ROMAR-376343 format. One record per residue (C-alpha): chain; x, y negated, z. Coordinates in nm, 2 decimals, m for minus. Layout:
+--------+--------+--------+--------+
! chaine !     c1 !     c2 !     c3 !
+--------+--------+--------+--------+
!      A !      X !      Y !      Z !
...
+--------+--------+--------+--------+
This chain:
+--------+--------+--------+--------+
! chaine !     c1 !     c2 !     c3 !
+--------+--------+--------+--------+
!      A !   0.01 !  m0.03 !  m0.02 !
!      A !   0.30 !  m0.26 !   0.10 !
!      A !   0.49 !  m0.19 !  m0.19 !
!      A !   0.14 !  m0.24 !  m0.45 !
!      A !   0.06 !  m0.56 !  m0.27 !
!      A !   0.41 !  m0.72 !  m0.24 !
!      A !   0.42 !  m0.86 !  m0.65 !
!      A !   0.08 !  m1.02 !  m0.59 !
!      A !   0.10 !  m1.41 !  m0.62 !
!      A !   0.45 !  m1.36 !  m0.55 !
!      A !   0.68 !  m1.72 !  m0.64 !
!      A !   0.99 !  m1.60 !  m0.86 !
!      A !   1.18 !  m1.90 !  m0.76 !
!      A !   1.08 !  m1.91 !  m0.35 !
!      A !   1.02 !  m1.58 !  m0.28 !
!      A !   0.72 !  m1.66 !  m0.11 !
!      A !   0.37 !  m1.63 !  m0.18 !
!      A !   0.09 !  m1.91 !  m0.31 !
!      A !  m0.20 !  m1.67 !  m0.29 !
!      A !  m0.45 !  m1.97 !  m0.24 !
!      A !  m0.83 !  m1.91 !  m0.26 !
!      A !  m1.00 !  m1.87 !  m0.59 !
!      A !  m0.71 !  m1.85 !  m0.77 !
!      A !  m0.57 !  m1.55 !  m1.00 !
!      A !  m0.35 !  m1.44 !  m0.75 !
!      A !  m0.65 !  m1.48 !  m0.52 !
!      A !  m0.83 !  m1.24 !  m0.77 !
!      A !  m0.57 !  m0.99 !  m0.78 !
!      A !  m0.54 !  m0.95 !  m0.35 !
!      A !  m0.91 !  m0.90 !  m0.37 !
!      A !  m0.89 !  m0.63 !  m0.66 !
!      A !  m0.65 !  m0.43 !  m0.45 !
!      A !  m0.86 !  m0.44 !  m0.14 !
!      A !  m1.19 !  m0.31 !  m0.36 !
!      A !  m0.93 !  m0.03 !  m0.52 !
!      A !  m0.81 !   0.07 !  m0.15 !
!      A !  m1.16 !   0.06 !  m0.02 !
!      A !  m1.31 !   0.31 !  m0.30 !
!      A !  m1.02 !   0.53 !  m0.29 !
!      A !  m1.10 !   0.62 !   0.04 !
!      A !  m1.50 !   0.64 !  m0.05 !
!      A !  m1.54 !   0.35 !   0.17 !
!      A !  m1.86 !   0.17 !   0.07 !
!      A !  m1.71 !  m0.19 !  m0.13 !
!      A !  m1.94 !  m0.53 !  m0.03 !
!      A !  m1.90 !  m0.86 !  m0.11 !
!      A !  m2.08 !  m1.11 !   0.14 !
!      A !  m2.23 !  m1.42 !   0.05 !
!      A !  m1.90 !  m1.63 !   0.17 !
!      A !  m1.68 !  m1.46 !  m0.05 !
!      A !  m1.53 !  m1.22 !   0.22 !
!      A !  m1.49 !  m0.88 !   0.16 !
!      A !  m1.60 !  m0.53 !   0.36 !
!      A !  m1.49 !  m0.17 !   0.31 !
!      A !  m1.78 !   0.04 !   0.53 !
!      A !  m1.71 !   0.38 !   0.66 !
!      A !  m2.07 !   0.44 !   0.80 !
!      A !  m2.43 !   0.27 !   0.76 !
!      A !  m2.35 !  m0.10 !   0.74 !
!      A !  m2.69 !  m0.17 !   0.89 !
!      A !  m2.70 !   0.05 !   1.19 !
!      A !  m2.57 !  m0.21 !   1.42 !
!      A !  m2.32 !  m0.20 !   1.67 !
!      A !  m2.00 !  m0.19 !   1.42 !
!      A !  m1.63 !  m0.22 !   1.49 !
!      A !  m1.47 !  m0.42 !   1.21 !
!      A !  m1.09 !  m0.46 !   1.20 !
!      A !  m0.88 !  m0.67 !   0.94 !
!      A !  m0.74 !  m1.00 !   0.89 !
!      A !  m0.69 !  m1.20 !   0.53 !
!      A !  m0.48 !  m1.17 !   0.22 !
!      A !  m0.40 !  m1.56 !   0.12 !
!      A !  m0.10 !  m1.76 !   0.18 !
!      A !   0.03 !  m2.12 !   0.28 !
!      A !   0.24 !  m2.27 !   0.01 !
!      A !   0.51 !  m2.02 !  m0.02 !
!      A !   0.42 !  m1.81 !   0.27 !
!      A !   0.58 !  m1.52 !   0.40 !
!      A !   0.45 !  m1.15 !   0.31 !
!      A !   0.36 !  m1.04 !   0.66 !
!      A !   0.06 !  m1.33 !   0.79 !
!      A !  m0.26 !  m1.22 !   0.72 !
!      A !  m0.16 !  m0.87 !   0.48 !
!      A !  m0.03 !  m0.68 !   0.76 !
!      A !  m0.40 !  m0.70 !   0.91 !
!      A !  m0.52 !  m0.59 !   0.64 !
!      A !  m0.28 !  m0.28 !   0.51 !
!      A !  m0.25 !  m0.17 !   0.91 !
!      A !  m0.64 !  m0.16 !   0.90 !
!      A !  m0.66 !   0.11 !   0.59 !
!      A !  m0.39 !   0.30 !   0.74 !
!      A !  m0.52 !   0.29 !   1.09 !
!      A !  m0.83 !   0.45 !   0.93 !
!      A !  m0.61 !   0.72 !   0.71 !
!      A !  m0.46 !   0.78 !   1.08 !
!      A !  m0.80 !   0.88 !   1.21 !
!      A !  m0.89 !   1.07 !   1.00 !
!      A !  m0.59 !   1.22 !   0.96 !
!      A !  m0.64 !   1.30 !   1.38 !
!      A !  m1.00 !   1.47 !   1.28 !
!      A !  m1.16 !   1.16 !   1.46 !
!      A !  m1.55 !   1.14 !   1.47 !
!      A !  m1.71 !   0.85 !   1.45 !
!      A !  m2.02 !   0.72 !   1.66 !
!      A !  m2.03 !   0.37 !   1.51 !
!      A !  m1.98 !   0.24 !   1.18 !
!      A !  m1.61 !   0.12 !   1.11 !
!      A !  m1.57 !  m0.17 !   0.86 !
!      A !  m1.22 !  m0.33 !   0.72 !
!      A !  m1.25 !  m0.67 !   0.59 !
!      A !  m1.06 !  m0.96 !   0.45 !
!      A !  m1.16 !  m1.28 !   0.57 !
!      A !  m1.12 !  m1.54 !   0.23 !
!      A !  m0.93 !  m1.86 !   0.27 !
!      A !  m0.81 !  m1.81 !   0.60 !
!      A !  m0.50 !  m2.07 !   0.56 !
!      A !  m0.71 !  m2.35 !   0.38 !
!      A !  m0.39 !  m2.42 !   0.18 !
!      A !  m0.57 !  m2.46 !  m0.14 !
!      A !  m0.87 !  m2.68 !   0.03 !
!      A !  m0.72 !  m2.84 !   0.40 !
!      A !  m0.96 !  m2.64 !   0.58 !
!      A !  m0.87 !  m2.33 !   0.75 !
!      A !  m1.08 !  m2.02 !   0.78 !
!      A !  m1.33 !  m2.10 !   0.54 !
!      A !  m1.48 !  m1.78 !   0.50 !
!      A !  m1.53 !  m1.69 !   0.86 !
!      A !  m1.68 !  m2.03 !   0.96 !
!      A !  m1.93 !  m2.05 !   0.70 !
!      A !  m1.98 !  m1.65 !   0.82 !
!      A !  m2.03 !  m1.79 !   1.19 !
!      A !  m2.19 !  m2.14 !   1.09 !
!      A !  m1.90 !  m2.34 !   1.23 !
!      A !  m1.87 !  m2.51 !   0.85 !
!      A !  m2.20 !  m2.62 !   0.68 !
!      A !  m2.30 !  m2.59 !   0.36 !
!      A !  m2.26 !  m2.97 !   0.29 !
!      A !  m1.92 !  m2.98 !   0.39 !
!      A !  m1.83 !  m2.70 !   0.22 !
!      A !  m1.94 !  m2.85 !  m0.07 !
!      A !  m1.75 !  m3.17 !  m0.02 !
!      A !  m1.41 !  m2.98 !   0.02 !
!      A !  m1.12 !  m3.07 !  m0.28 !
!      A !  m0.83 !  m2.93 !  m0.37 !
!      A !  m0.54 !  m3.15 !  m0.48 !
!      A !  m0.65 !  m3.20 !  m0.82 !
!      A !  m1.00 !  m3.30 !  m0.69 !
!      A !  m1.19 !  m2.94 !  m0.79 !
!      A !  m1.42 !  m2.91 !  m0.56 !
!      A !  m1.49 !  m2.58 !  m0.35 !
!      A !  m1.79 !  m2.46 !  m0.57 !
!      A !  m1.64 !  m2.54 !  m0.90 !
!      A !  m1.33 !  m2.31 !  m0.80 !
!      A !  m1.56 !  m2.03 !  m0.67 !
!      A !  m1.77 !  m2.04 !  m1.03 !
!      A !  m1.42 !  m2.06 !  m1.20 !
!      A !  m1.33 !  m1.76 !  m1.02 !
!      A !  m1.69 !  m1.56 !  m1.13 !
!      A !  m1.85 !  m1.62 !  m0.80 !
!      A !  m2.21 !  m1.80 !  m0.71 !
!      A !  m2.15 !  m2.07 !  m0.44 !
!      A !  m2.52 !  m2.10 !  m0.44 !
!      A !  m2.53 !  m1.83 !  m0.15 !
!      A !  m2.28 !  m1.94 !   0.07 !
!      A !  m2.37 !  m2.02 !   0.45 !
!      A !  m2.39 !  m1.88 !   0.77 !
!      A !  m2.46 !  m1.50 !   0.79 !
!      A !  m2.61 !  m1.42 !   1.15 !
!      A !  m2.75 !  m1.08 !   1.05 !
!      A !  m2.42 !  m0.95 !   0.96 !
!      A !  m2.26 !  m1.11 !   1.30 !
!      A !  m2.58 !  m0.93 !   1.48 !
!      A !  m2.46 !  m0.61 !   1.35 !
!      A !  m2.13 !  m0.61 !   1.48 !
!      A !  m2.01 !  m0.52 !   1.83 !
!      A !  m1.67 !  m0.57 !   1.84 !
!      A !  m1.41 !  m0.71 !   1.53 !
!      A !  m1.05 !  m0.68 !   1.64 !
!      A !  m0.79 !  m0.81 !   1.41 !
!      A !  m0.39 !  m0.74 !   1.42 !
!      A !  m0.15 !  m0.99 !   1.31 !
!      A !   0.27 !  m1.05 !   1.30 !
!      A !   0.33 !  m1.22 !   1.58 !
!      A !   0.42 !  m1.59 !   1.50 !
!      A !   0.64 !  m1.65 !   1.77 !
!      A !   0.92 !  m1.46 !   1.94 !
!      A !   0.74 !  m1.36 !   2.30 !
!      A !   0.77 !  m1.01 !   2.21 !
!      A !   1.15 !  m1.03 !   2.04 !
!      A !   1.24 !  m1.17 !   2.41 !
!      A !   1.04 !  m0.89 !   2.60 !
!      A !   1.15 !  m0.61 !   2.39 !
!      A !   0.77 !  m0.50 !   2.32 !
!      A !   0.68 !  m0.37 !   1.96 !
!      A !   0.33 !  m0.49 !   2.01 !
!      A !   0.14 !  m0.70 !   2.20 !
!      A !  m0.24 !  m0.80 !   2.34 !
!      A !  m0.38 !  m1.16 !   2.27 !
!      A !  m0.52 !  m1.36 !   2.58 !
!      A !  m0.61 !  m1.69 !   2.41 !
!      A !  m0.51 !  m1.92 !   2.10 !
!      A !  m0.44 !  m2.29 !   2.17 !
!      A !  m0.65 !  m2.58 !   2.08 !
!      A !  m0.59 !  m2.68 !   1.78 !
!      A !  m0.66 !  m2.96 !   1.46 !
!      A !  m0.58 !  m3.14 !   1.15 !
!      A !  m0.60 !  m3.50 !   1.16 !
!      A !  m0.54 !  m3.70 !   0.82 !
!      A !  m0.33 !  m4.08 !   0.86 !
!      A !  m0.39 !  m4.29 !   0.59 !
!      A !  m0.13 !  m4.58 !   0.59 !
!      A !  m0.23 !  m4.86 !   0.36 !
!      A !   0.06 !  m5.10 !   0.26 !
!      A !   0.15 !  m5.33 !  m0.04 !
!      A !   0.27 !  m5.17 !  m0.37 !
!      A !   0.56 !  m5.37 !  m0.51 !
!      A !   0.89 !  m5.33 !  m0.70 !
!      A !   1.18 !  m5.16 !  m0.53 !
!      A !   1.45 !  m5.36 !  m0.67 !
!      A !   1.31 !  m5.72 !  m0.65 !
!      A !   1.12 !  m5.74 !  m0.35 !
!      A !   1.34 !  m5.85 !  m0.03 !
!      A !   1.28 !  m5.62 !   0.25 !
!      A !   1.14 !  m5.94 !   0.47 !
!      A !   0.85 !  m5.94 !   0.19 !
!      A !   0.79 !  m5.55 !   0.22 !
!      A !   0.46 !  m5.41 !   0.38 !
!      A !   0.57 !  m5.07 !   0.31 !
!      A !   0.35 !  m4.78 !   0.52 !
!      A !   0.64 !  m4.58 !   0.44 !
!      A !   0.80 !  m4.70 !   0.72 !
!      A !   0.50 !  m4.69 !   0.96 !
!      A !   0.46 !  m4.33 !   0.86 !
!      A !   0.82 !  m4.24 !   0.93 !
!      A !   0.79 !  m4.40 !   1.30 !
!      A !   0.46 !  m4.19 !   1.36 !
!      A !   0.67 !  m3.85 !   1.26 !
!      A !   0.92 !  m3.95 !   1.55 !
!      A !   0.65 !  m4.04 !   1.78 !
!      A !   0.47 !  m3.73 !   1.72 !
!      A !   0.79 !  m3.51 !   1.79 !
!      A !   0.80 !  m3.77 !   2.09 !
!      A !   0.48 !  m3.70 !   2.25 !
!      A !   0.47 !  m3.36 !   2.20 !
!      A !   0.78 !  m3.29 !   2.41 !
!      A !   0.65 !  m3.53 !   2.67 !
!      A !   0.31 !  m3.32 !   2.69 !
!      A !   0.45 !  m2.97 !   2.64 !
!      A !   0.27 !  m2.94 !   2.27 !
!      A !   0.33 !  m2.87 !   1.94 !
!      A !   0.31 !  m3.17 !   1.63 !
!      A !   0.37 !  m3.14 !   1.30 !
!      A !   0.37 !  m3.33 !   1.01 !
!      A !   0.38 !  m3.10 !   0.72 !
!      A !   0.19 !  m3.26 !   0.46 !
!      A !   0.21 !  m3.59 !   0.27 !
!      A !   0.10 !  m3.81 !  m0.02 !
!      A !   0.24 !  m4.09 !  m0.17 !
!      A !   0.06 !  m4.34 !  m0.43 !
!      A !   0.16 !  m4.44 !  m0.65 !
!      A !   0.49 !  m4.23 !  m0.61 !
!      A !   0.74 !  m4.39 !  m0.82 !
!      A !   1.11 !  m4.39 !  m0.73 !
!      A !   1.14 !  m4.75 !  m0.81 !
!      A !   0.81 !  m4.82 !  m0.64 !
!      A !   0.72 !  m4.92 !  m0.25 !
!      A !   0.41 !  m4.71 !  m0.21 !
!      A !   0.10 !  m4.89 !  m0.14 !
!      A !  m0.06 !  m4.61 !   0.02 !
!      A !   0.08 !  m4.30 !   0.20 !
!      A !  m0.11 !  m4.00 !   0.35 !
!      A !   0.02 !  m3.78 !   0.65 !
!      A !  m0.17 !  m3.49 !   0.79 !
!      A !  m0.05 !  m3.38 !   1.12 !
!      A !  m0.14 !  m3.04 !   1.29 !
!      A !  m0.13 !  m3.10 !   1.68 !
!      A !  m0.16 !  m2.77 !   1.95 !
!      A !  m0.13 !  m2.73 !   2.29 !
!      A !  m0.22 !  m2.49 !   2.57 !
!      A !  m0.50 !  m2.69 !   2.73 !
!      A !  m0.74 !  m2.92 !   2.58 !
!      A !  m0.63 !  m3.21 !   2.80 !
!      A !  m0.26 !  m3.19 !   2.68 !
!      A !  m0.34 !  m3.20 !   2.29 !
!      A !  m0.61 !  m3.49 !   2.39 !
!      A !  m0.26 !  m3.65 !   2.52 !
!      A !  m0.08 !  m3.59 !   2.26 !
!      A !  m0.26 !  m3.74 !   1.95 !
!      A !  m0.38 !  m4.02 !   2.11 !
!      A !  m0.03 !  m4.08 !   2.19 !
!      A !   0.08 !  m4.06 !   1.84 !
!      A !  m0.20 !  m4.25 !   1.71 !
!      A !  m0.14 !  m4.56 !   1.94 !
!      A !   0.19 !  m4.54 !   1.82 !
!      A !   0.11 !  m4.58 !   1.47 !
!      A !  m0.12 !  m4.81 !   1.49 !
!      A !   0.14 !  m5.01 !   1.72 !
!      A !   0.35 !  m5.00 !   1.41 !
!      A !   0.12 !  m5.04 !   1.14 !
!      A !   0.02 !  m5.36 !   1.35 !
!      A !   0.39 !  m5.52 !   1.37 !
!      A !   0.43 !  m5.45 !   0.97 !
!      A !   0.09 !  m5.58 !   0.84 !
!      A !  m0.03 !  m5.25 !   0.76 !
!      A !  m0.39 !  m5.09 !   0.78 !
!      A !  m0.44 !  m4.74 !   0.95 !
!      A !  m0.72 !  m4.50 !   0.93 !
!      A !  m0.73 !  m4.20 !   1.12 !
!      A !  m0.96 !  m3.87 !   1.02 !
!      A !  m1.00 !  m3.59 !   1.19 !
!      A !  m1.05 !  m3.30 !   0.93 !
!      A !  m1.09 !  m2.98 !   1.17 !
!      A !  m1.12 !  m2.89 !   1.52 !
!      A !  m1.09 !  m2.56 !   1.71 !
!      A !  m1.13 !  m2.61 !   2.09 !
!      A !  m0.95 !  m2.29 !   2.31 !
!      A !  m1.04 !  m1.99 !   2.25 !
!      A !  m1.03 !  m1.70 !   2.53 !
!      A !  m1.09 !  m1.37 !   2.39 !
!      A !  m1.37 !  m1.18 !   2.56 !
!      A !  m1.21 !  m1.04 !   2.91 !
!      A !  m1.40 !  m0.74 !   2.86 !
!      A !  m1.29 !  m0.64 !   2.55 !
!      A !  m0.93 !  m0.74 !   2.58 !
!      A !  m0.93 !  m0.56 !   2.93 !
!      A !  m1.08 !  m0.27 !   2.72 !
!      A !  m0.78 !  m0.25 !   2.48 !
!      A !  m0.59 !  m0.28 !   2.76 !
!      A !  m0.70 !   0.04 !   2.93 !
!      A !  m0.67 !   0.20 !   2.57 !
!      A !  m0.31 !   0.11 !   2.54 !
!      A !  m0.21 !   0.17 !   2.89 !
!      A !   0.09 !  m0.02 !   3.03 !
!      A !   0.26 !  m0.12 !   2.75 !
!      A !   0.18 !  m0.41 !   2.56 !
!      A !   0.20 !  m0.72 !   2.73 !
!      A !  m0.07 !  m1.00 !   2.69 !
!      A !   0.00 !  m1.32 !   2.57 !
!      A !  m0.12 !  m1.64 !   2.43 !
!      A !  m0.09 !  m1.79 !   2.08 !
!      A !  m0.06 !  m2.13 !   1.91 !
!      A !  m0.19 !  m2.03 !   1.57 !
!      A !  m0.56 !  m2.00 !   1.46 !
!      A !  m0.73 !  m1.67 !   1.33 !
!      A !  m1.07 !  m1.58 !   1.21 !
!      A !  m1.07 !  m1.40 !   1.52 !
!      A !  m1.07 !  m1.67 !   1.73 !
!      A !  m1.35 !  m1.85 !   1.47 !
!      A !  m1.55 !  m1.52 !   1.53 !
!      A !  m1.53 !  m1.53 !   1.87 !
!      A !  m1.81 !  m1.75 !   1.96 !
!      A !  m2.03 !  m1.50 !   1.81 !
!      A !  m1.94 !  m1.19 !   1.86 !
!      A !  m1.70 !  m1.00 !   2.06 !
!      A !  m1.31 !  m1.06 !   1.94 !
!      A !  m0.95 !  m0.94 !   2.03 !
!      A !  m0.64 !  m0.90 !   1.88 !
!      A !  m0.31 !  m0.73 !   1.85 !
!      A !   0.01 !  m0.87 !   1.77 !
!      A !   0.32 !  m0.71 !   1.60 !
!      A !   0.71 !  m0.82 !   1.72 !
!      A !   0.87 !  m1.04 !   1.47 !
!      A !   1.22 !  m1.05 !   1.52 !
!      A !   1.30 !  m1.40 !   1.41 !
!      A !   0.96 !  m1.54 !   1.52 !
!      A !   0.98 !  m1.72 !   1.13 !
!      A !   0.61 !  m1.77 !   0.99 !
!      A !   0.48 !  m1.93 !   0.68 !
!      A !   0.82 !  m1.89 !   0.55 !
!      A !   0.95 !  m1.62 !   0.32 !
!      A !   1.19 !  m1.53 !   0.59 !
!      A !   0.90 !  m1.38 !   0.76 !
!      A !   0.96 !  m1.06 !   0.88 !
!      A !   0.89 !  m0.74 !   1.06 !
!      A !   1.09 !  m0.40 !   1.13 !
!      A !   0.89 !  m0.11 !   0.95 !
!      A !   0.90 !   0.10 !   1.30 !
!      A !   0.70 !  m0.19 !   1.47 !
!      A !   0.49 !  m0.22 !   1.17 !
!      A !   0.39 !   0.16 !   1.24 !
!      A !   0.38 !   0.13 !   1.61 !
!      A !   0.11 !  m0.18 !   1.54 !
!      A !  m0.05 !   0.11 !   1.32 !
!      A !  m0.05 !   0.37 !   1.59 !
!      A !  m0.18 !   0.11 !   1.82 !
!      A !  m0.49 !   0.00 !   1.61 !
!      A !  m0.58 !   0.33 !   1.56 !
!      A !  m0.58 !   0.38 !   1.91 !
!      A !  m0.78 !   0.10 !   1.97 !
!      A !  m1.04 !   0.18 !   1.72 !
!      A !  m1.07 !   0.58 !   1.83 !
!      A !  m1.16 !   0.40 !   2.17 !
!      A !  m1.44 !   0.19 !   2.06 !
!      A !  m1.58 !   0.36 !   1.74 !
!      A !  m1.53 !   0.78 !   1.77 !
!      A !  m1.73 !   1.00 !   2.03 !
+--------+--------+--------+--------+
């Protein structure tokens, strides 16, 4: 499975993946998922929001145990973030069949669409729509960097966008969702454990900072006469690092858009996107407020107009303690319990159904990069742990 999936959407120059929602690479990944489902005799289904499902047992019976993750990527992302969870889910099912397990509850493997938000700027679109955390109206307003609206992108990929929206009937039939994911950090590497259980997802969000100044000639405009929004943006980036360190949080400006984007032109507009995360809501509020205050002070001093827009936000997610404790009992004393600053579909769904997560050790802690890695032995340990969990939850 890993060999078959590896070339899909891989950029030959960077070595990373560009599996963006509703593109040719995404279609290739979806075709791979369907082929894996059908080769195992599973009932394949594409839901109203473009999420893929592979069912063992009657999907209408209720109290189903679902596992899976996503196949899309960030720009030049790594091979493991998302796909490891999907591949491991199919492999865990194979392992349970090898054991001769008898299923007492329906079981499904899923691939949630557009989890990374690389194309339209909002993470977890497929699961947000399903859970009703993204309205149809807001979804129709999403546009990619070329101005293509989400509905048009879906149509171009052969999918009918008129069907998207909340899917409470589907969620009501799910008794538990377990997502396996490569760890996006080094906690397991430092503890020496191949597998861990998630305790919570930090609150996190994305904010767009629009710095509007005055375009002018780079070669003829005196420094004293400039209203250069790039300088204010640069000061804000430094402020973000400073505020994050003070609050014990994380803050990153990882995306920027410049107009008119000419080498010999002073910008008229600089847009920067802030990603910020913290262990609790108070710390997150403190760091974002501090960044915005520093940006406004710099903007006022330089005659720059500033607009700040919160584009997405996910509050702290405490995975259901009963399900988390059940995973601990099934797996014994082996896995440590740890929190994470990364968002996941399991976090979005946690407000609607019981969810839990397993993490597989990442030896370097690097993620969202071609350098992302996991050892084969650790991946196998993750598969066996997931199989044990599914057996404990879904088998007689």
